[in-house]
VEXDREN-2710 file (C-alpha; in Angstrom, 1 decimal):
% VEXDREN-2710
k/r/px/py/pz
1/MET/0.0/0.0/0.0
2/ILE/2.9/2.4/0.7
3/GLU/3.9/2.1/-3.0
4/LEU/0.4/3.1/-4.0
5/ILE/0.6/6.0/-1.6
6/ARG/3.8/7.1/-3.2
7/GLN/2.0/7.1/-6.6
8/SER/-0.9/9.3/-5.3
9/ASP/-1.1/12.9/-6.2
10/VAL/-0.9/13.7/-2.5
11/GLY/1.5/10.9/-1.7
12/ASP/4.2/13.3/-0.4
13/ILE/1.7/14.7/2.1
14/LEU/0.4/11.4/3.3
15/LEU/4.0/10.0/3.8
16/LYS/4.7/13.2/5.7
17/ALA/1.7/12.6/8.0
18/LEU/2.7/8.9/8.5
19/ASP/6.2/10.0/9.5
20/GLY/4.6/12.1/12.3
21/ASP/5.3/15.5/10.7
22/ARG/2.8/18.2/11.1
23/LEU/0.8/19.2/8.0
24/THR/0.6/22.7/6.8
25/PHE/-2.3/24.9/5.4
26/GLU/-1.0/24.1/1.9
27/ASP/-1.0/20.4/2.6
28/GLY/-4.6/20.5/3.9
29/ALA/-5.8/22.5/0.8
30/ARG/-4.2/19.9/-1.5
31/LEU/-5.8/17.1/0.3
32/PHE/-9.2/18.6/-0.1
33/GLN/-8.6/19.2/-3.8
34/SER/-7.4/15.6/-4.4
35/ASN/-9.8/12.9/-5.6
36/ASP/-7.7/10.1/-4.2
37/PHE/-9.9/9.6/-1.1
38/HIS/-8.8/5.9/-0.8
39/ALA/-5.2/6.8/-0.2
40/ILE/-6.2/9.7/2.1
41/GLY/-8.5/7.4/4.0
42/TRP/-5.9/4.6/4.3
43/ALA/-3.4/7.1/5.7
44/ALA/-5.9/8.4/8.2
45/ASP/-6.8/4.9/9.3
46/GLN/-3.1/4.2/9.9
47/ILE/-2.9/7.3/12.2
48/ARG/-6.1/6.2/13.9
49/ARG/-4.6/2.8/14.5
50/GLN/-1.4/4.2/15.8
51/LYS/-3.4/6.1/18.4
52/HIS/-6.1/3.5/19.3
53/GLY/-5.4/0.2/17.6
54/VAL/-8.8/-1.4/16.9
55/ASN/-10.4/0.2/20.0
56/THR/-13.5/2.1/18.9
57/TYR/-15.4/4.1/21.5
58/TYR/-19.1/4.8/22.2
59/ILE/-21.1/6.2/25.0
60/ALA/-24.5/5.5/26.7
61/ASN/-25.9/9.0/26.6
62/ARG/-29.2/10.9/26.4
63/HIS/-29.7/14.2/24.5
64/ILE/-32.0/16.9/25.8
65/ASN/-32.8/20.1/23.9
66/TYR/-34.3/22.3/26.6
67/THR/-35.7/25.0/24.3
68/ASP/-36.0/25.8/20.6
69/ILE/-36.5/29.5/21.2
70/CYS/-33.5/31.4/19.9
71/LYS/-32.8/35.1/19.4
72/ASN/-30.3/34.4/16.6
73/ARG/-32.3/32.5/14.0
74/CYS/-29.3/31.4/11.9
75/GLN/-30.0/30.7/8.3
76/PHE/-28.6/27.1/8.4
77/CYS/-30.8/26.2/11.4
78/ALA/-34.2/24.4/11.1
79/PHE/-34.6/24.0/14.8
80/SER/-34.9/27.5/16.1
81/ARG/-38.2/29.3/16.8
82/SER/-39.2/32.7/18.1
83/GLU/-41.2/33.2/21.2
84/GLY/-44.9/32.7/20.4
85/GLU/-44.2/30.9/17.1
86/PRO/-46.0/27.6/16.5
87/GLY/-43.7/24.8/17.7
88/ALA/-41.8/27.0/20.2
89/TYR/-41.2/25.4/23.6
90/VAL/-39.3/25.6/26.8
91/LEU/-39.0/22.6/29.1
92/THR/-39.4/23.2/32.8
93/VAL/-36.7/21.9/35.1
94/ASP/-39.2/19.2/36.2
95/GLU/-39.8/18.2/32.6
96/ILE/-36.1/17.9/32.0
97/ILE/-35.8/15.7/35.1
98/GLU/-38.7/13.6/33.8
99/LYS/-37.1/13.2/30.4
100/SER/-33.9/12.2/32.0
101/ARG/-35.6/9.5/33.9
102/ASP/-36.9/8.0/30.7
103/LEU/-35.1/4.8/29.9
104/TRP/-32.8/5.3/33.0
105/ALA/-33.6/1.8/34.4
106/GLU/-32.8/0.3/31.0
107/LEU/-29.9/2.4/29.7
108/ARG/-28.1/3.7/32.8
109/PHE/-26.5/6.5/30.7
110/SER/-23.2/8.0/31.9
111/GLU/-23.8/11.3/30.1
112/LEU/-26.5/13.9/29.6
113/HIS/-25.9/16.1/26.5
114/ILE/-27.8/19.3/26.9
115/VAL/-28.1/22.1/24.4
116/GLY/-30.7/24.6/23.3
117/GLY/-31.4/27.9/21.7
118/LEU/-30.4/31.4/23.0
119/HIS/-33.7/32.1/24.8
120/PRO/-33.9/35.9/25.2
121/THR/-35.8/35.9/28.6
122/LEU/-35.0/32.8/30.6
123/PRO/-33.1/33.9/33.7
124/PHE/-29.6/32.6/34.6
125/SER/-31.2/30.9/37.6
126/TYR/-33.0/28.5/35.3
127/TYR/-29.7/27.1/34.1
128/ILE/-28.3/26.8/37.6
129/GLU/-31.4/25.1/38.8
130/MET/-31.4/22.7/35.8
131/LEU/-27.8/21.6/36.5
132/SER/-28.3/21.4/40.2
133/ALA/-31.4/19.3/39.9
134/LEU/-29.9/16.9/37.4
135/LYS/-26.8/16.5/39.5
136/SER/-28.9/15.8/42.6
137/GLU/-31.0/13.2/40.7
138/PHE/-28.1/11.6/38.8
139/PRO/-25.0/12.3/40.9
140/ALA/-22.8/9.9/38.8
141/VAL/-23.8/11.2/35.4
142/HIS/-21.6/13.6/33.6
143/LEU/-23.4/16.8/32.4
144/GLN/-22.1/17.9/29.0
145/ALA/-24.1/21.1/28.5
146/PHE/-24.2/24.4/26.7
147/THR/-22.2/25.3/23.6
148/ALA/-19.7/28.1/23.6
149/VAL/-22.4/30.3/22.0
150/GLU/-24.8/29.5/24.9
151/ILE/-22.1/30.2/27.4
152/ALA/-21.5/33.7/26.0
153/HIS/-25.3/34.3/26.1
154/LEU/-25.6/33.1/29.7
155/ALA/-22.7/35.3/30.7
156/ASP/-24.5/38.2/29.2
157/ILE/-27.8/37.6/30.9
158/ALA/-26.1/36.9/34.2
159/LYS/-23.9/40.0/33.8
160/LEU/-20.8/37.9/34.5
161/SER/-17.5/37.4/32.7
162/VAL/-17.3/34.2/30.7
163/SER/-14.9/32.8/33.3
164/GLY/-17.3/33.8/36.1
165/CYS/-20.3/32.3/34.3
166/LEU/-18.4/29.0/33.7
167/SER/-17.3/28.9/37.3
168/GLU/-20.9/29.2/38.6
169/LEU/-22.2/26.6/36.1
170/ARG/-19.3/24.2/37.0
171/ASP/-20.2/24.6/40.7
172/ALA/-23.8/23.7/39.9
173/GLY/-22.8/20.5/38.1
174/LEU/-21.5/21.3/34.6
175/GLY/-18.9/18.8/33.6
176/SER/-17.9/19.7/30.0
177/LEU/-19.0/21.7/27.0
178/PRO/-20.2/20.2/23.7
179/GLY/-18.5/21.5/20.5
180/GLY/-21.5/23.0/18.7
181/GLY/-21.7/26.6/17.4
182/ALA/-18.2/26.6/15.8
183/GLU/-19.7/26.2/12.3
184/VAL/-16.9/27.4/10.1
185/PHE/-14.7/30.1/11.6
186/ALA/-14.2/32.2/8.4
187/GLU/-15.8/35.6/8.7
188/ARG/-17.0/35.5/5.1
189/VAL/-19.0/32.3/6.0
190/ARG/-20.4/33.6/9.3
191/GLU/-21.4/37.0/7.8
192/SER/-23.5/35.1/5.3
193/VAL/-25.1/32.2/7.2
194/CYS/-25.1/33.3/10.9
195/PRO/-24.4/37.1/11.1
196/GLU/-25.9/37.3/14.6
197/LYS/-23.7/34.6/16.0
198/MET/-20.4/35.2/17.8
199/SER/-17.3/35.3/15.7
200/GLY/-15.0/32.3/15.3
201/ALA/-12.4/34.2/17.5
202/GLU/-15.0/34.6/20.2
203/TRP/-16.0/30.9/20.1
204/LEU/-12.3/30.0/20.6
205/LYS/-12.0/32.5/23.4
206/VAL/-14.9/30.9/25.3
207/MET/-13.2/27.5/24.9
208/ARG/-9.9/28.9/26.0
209/GLU/-11.6/30.2/29.2
210/ALA/-13.3/26.9/29.8
211/HIS/-10.1/24.9/29.4
212/LYS/-8.3/27.2/31.8
213/LEU/-10.9/26.3/34.4
214/GLY/-10.4/22.6/33.8
215/VAL/-13.7/22.4/31.9
216/ARG/-12.9/20.3/28.8
217/SER/-14.9/20.4/25.6
218/ASN/-15.5/19.0/22.2
219/ALA/-14.9/20.8/18.9
220/THR/-16.9/20.7/15.6
221/MET/-17.1/22.0/12.1
222/LEU/-20.3/22.3/10.1
223/TYR/-19.4/21.6/6.5
224/GLY/-21.2/21.2/3.2
225/HIS/-22.8/24.6/2.7
226/ILE/-20.9/27.7/1.3
227/GLU/-17.5/27.1/2.8
228/THR/-14.4/26.6/0.6
229/PRO/-11.8/23.9/1.1
230/GLU/-9.3/26.6/2.2
231/GLU/-11.8/27.8/4.9
232/LYS/-12.2/24.3/6.2
233/VAL/-8.4/24.0/6.5
234/ASP/-8.2/27.3/8.3
235/HIS/-10.9/26.1/10.7
236/LEU/-8.9/23.0/11.5
237/LEU/-5.7/24.8/12.0
238/ARG/-7.3/27.3/14.4
239/LEU/-8.6/24.4/16.5
240/ARG/-5.2/22.8/16.4
241/GLU/-3.5/26.0/17.5
242/LEU/-5.8/26.3/20.6
243/GLN/-5.3/22.6/21.4
244/ASP/-1.5/23.2/21.4
245/GLU/-2.1/25.9/23.9
246/THR/-4.7/24.3/26.3
247/ASN/-4.9/20.6/25.5
248/GLY/-8.6/21.0/26.5
249/PHE/-10.4/19.4/23.5
250/LEU/-11.6/15.8/24.0
251/CYS/-12.5/15.2/20.4
252/PHE/-13.3/16.7/17.0
253/ILE/-16.7/16.1/15.3
254/PRO/-17.2/17.0/11.6
255/LEU/-20.9/17.8/11.2
256/ARG/-22.6/17.3/7.8
257/PHE/-24.9/20.2/6.9
258/HIS/-28.6/19.3/6.3
259/PRO/-30.2/22.0/4.2
260/GLU/-33.8/20.9/4.3
261/ASN/-36.2/23.2/6.1
262/THR/-33.5/25.9/6.5
263/ARG/-33.2/29.2/4.7
264/LEU/-30.2/27.7/2.9
265/ALA/-32.4/25.0/1.4
266/TYR/-31.6/26.5/-2.0
267/LEU/-28.1/25.0/-1.5
268/ALA/-29.7/21.6/-1.4
269/ARG/-26.6/19.8/-2.6
270/PRO/-26.3/17.0/-0.1
271/THR/-22.7/16.1/0.4
272/SER/-21.5/12.9/-1.2
273/GLY/-20.3/9.9/0.8
274/ILE/-16.8/10.6/-0.6
275/GLU/-16.9/14.2/0.6
276/ASP/-17.9/13.0/4.0
277/LEU/-15.2/10.4/4.3
278/LYS/-12.6/12.8/2.9
279/THR/-13.5/15.4/5.5
280/ILE/-13.2/12.9/8.3
281/SER/-9.9/11.5/7.0
282/ILE/-8.4/15.0/6.5
283/SER/-9.5/16.0/9.9
284/ARG/-7.6/13.0/11.4
285/LEU/-4.5/13.9/9.4
286/MET/-4.5/17.6/10.2
287/LEU/-5.5/17.5/13.9
288/ASP/-2.5/15.6/15.1
289/ASN/-3.0/16.8/18.7
290/PHE/-6.6/15.8/19.0
291/PRO/-6.9/12.3/20.6
292/HIS/-10.3/11.4/19.1
293/ILE/-12.3/11.9/15.9
294/LYS/-16.0/11.3/16.4
295/VAL/-18.6/10.4/13.8
296/PHE/-22.0/11.8/14.7
297/TRP/-24.1/9.2/13.0
298/ILE/-27.3/11.3/13.5
299/MET/-26.0/13.7/10.8
300/LEU/-23.8/11.4/8.8
301/GLY/-26.1/8.4/8.5
302/VAL/-25.5/5.1/10.2
303/LYS/-24.0/3.4/7.2
304/THR/-21.5/6.2/6.3
305/ALA/-20.6/6.5/10.0
306/GLN/-19.8/2.8/10.1
307/VAL/-17.5/3.1/7.0
308/ALA/-15.9/6.2/8.5
309/LEU/-14.4/4.0/11.3
310/SER/-12.0/2.8/8.6
311/TYR/-11.3/6.4/7.4
312/GLY/-9.8/7.9/10.5
313/ALA/-12.7/8.0/13.1
314/ASP/-12.4/6.1/16.3
315/ASP/-15.6/7.2/18.1
316/PHE/-19.2/6.3/17.1
317/ASP/-20.8/8.7/19.5
318/GLY/-23.6/7.2/21.5
319/THR/-27.2/6.1/22.0
320/VAL/-28.6/9.7/21.9
321/VAL/-32.2/8.5/22.5
322/GLU/-33.8/11.7/21.3
323/GLU/-32.5/14.4/18.9
324/LYS/-34.5/17.4/17.5
325/ILE/-32.0/19.7/15.9
326/THR/-30.9/17.6/12.9
327/HIS/-34.2/15.9/12.5
328/ARG/-36.0/19.2/12.0
329/ALA/-33.6/19.7/9.1
330/GLY/-34.7/16.5/7.4
331/ALA/-32.5/13.9/8.9
332/ALA/-33.8/10.4/8.1
333/THR/-31.6/8.7/10.7
334/PRO/-33.1/7.0/13.8
335/GLN/-33.7/9.2/16.9
336/GLY/-31.4/6.8/18.9
337/LEU/-29.5/3.5/18.7
338/ALA/-29.4/0.7/21.2
339/VAL/-26.1/-0.2/22.7
340/SER/-26.4/-3.7/21.1
341/ASP/-26.7/-2.1/17.6
342/ILE/-23.7/0.2/18.2
343/ARG/-21.6/-2.6/19.3
344/ARG/-22.7/-4.7/16.3
345/LEU/-21.9/-1.9/13.8
346/ILE/-18.4/-1.5/15.3
347/GLU/-17.7/-5.3/15.3
348/GLU/-18.9/-5.6/11.7
349/ALA/-16.1/-3.1/10.8
350/GLY/-13.6/-5.5/12.4
351/LEU/-13.1/-3.3/15.4
352/LYS/-13.4/-3.6/19.1
353/PRO/-16.2/-1.6/20.8
354/ILE/-15.2/0.1/24.1
355/GLU/-17.9/1.8/26.2
356/ARG/-16.5/5.1/27.5
357/ASP/-17.6/8.0/29.6
358/THR/-17.4/11.6/28.5
359/LEU/-13.7/11.9/29.5
360/TYR/-12.9/8.7/27.6
361/GLN/-12.4/6.5/30.6
362/GLU/-13.6/3.0/30.0
363/VAL/-16.9/2.1/31.5
364/LYS/-17.4/-1.4/32.8
365/ARG/-20.9/-2.7/33.5
366/ALA/-21.4/-4.8/36.7
367/GLY/-24.2/-7.3/37.1
368/SER/-26.5/-4.4/38.2
369/ARG/-25.8/-2.7/34.8
370/LEU/-24.7/0.4/36.7
371/PRO/-21.7/1.9/34.9
372/ALA/-18.4/1.7/36.8
373/VAL/-15.4/3.8/35.4
374/SER/-12.1/2.0/35.4
END
């Protein structure tokens, strides 16, 4: 295979990555322009195996979207609503607790993944009460909640610095931040598709503050709309630079854009499977300091996500249970997957399924099925 790599139009770049040398902006741009996705994918799989062997991670988790009311109304979002609009909702803290109890006896999730819109009138106390109540009800469960965009919004309504806001949320039970809201950092893109949203630099600043406080996070990139290959590479390099500084990112998740029901529906050019696999592979090659590359099967599709495990990804995400954001944008994937299905999909790829918690510690199930972290 190495001889075939040498013959590839990007063989010099792939050999450079396999030798452990850091790829440049120019390298990344050439990889995105290449059609040799087999060679790119093989090299990414070698890097993935150097880091993790055949181990492939998943988590028993439950998603909760506490409100769809959002002041930003980004053009790429089919989930958000305005106050009073049909379909708009806010879950009470009691309703969030009740949702979290669903399937608890069966699933015994180790993570609650909580995100929502930027509600213009909900008080900061609502978020503190939410975290405190969940931590009281599920003391062993990790609360991964609120994107960087939500954190900046909460700091604003609480009249706190970002650091001060994060400290109060952490004290109430916040464990880590999800990676949403990053979209693509390029100002040209953000001015077009989400002009009301914080800049890429501001997103990175929130994550930097979180990492300084010991609050780790994920990172994402929403691709497949108006971004250029060069803008994707720039996004990856800015993430890599912050990871060099803080080492606070747990994983990177490429997110496939779903245009249906959004104001960008005119762009309805669904990404191809090759584009999806190339993006995952190039992410693995460029982000040498990120320990994990995750496939979010909700957005990617179960079959493509399974194949992606041989193209650089080492994490299949989790059970999810209920997901609203992507499904309002036309996703045809299931709302959730059973642990048995996730393990089967990983094993069919010739890999070893490892249940993990949010911080990538292995979870071992005792006879009671309660998770125990090793």
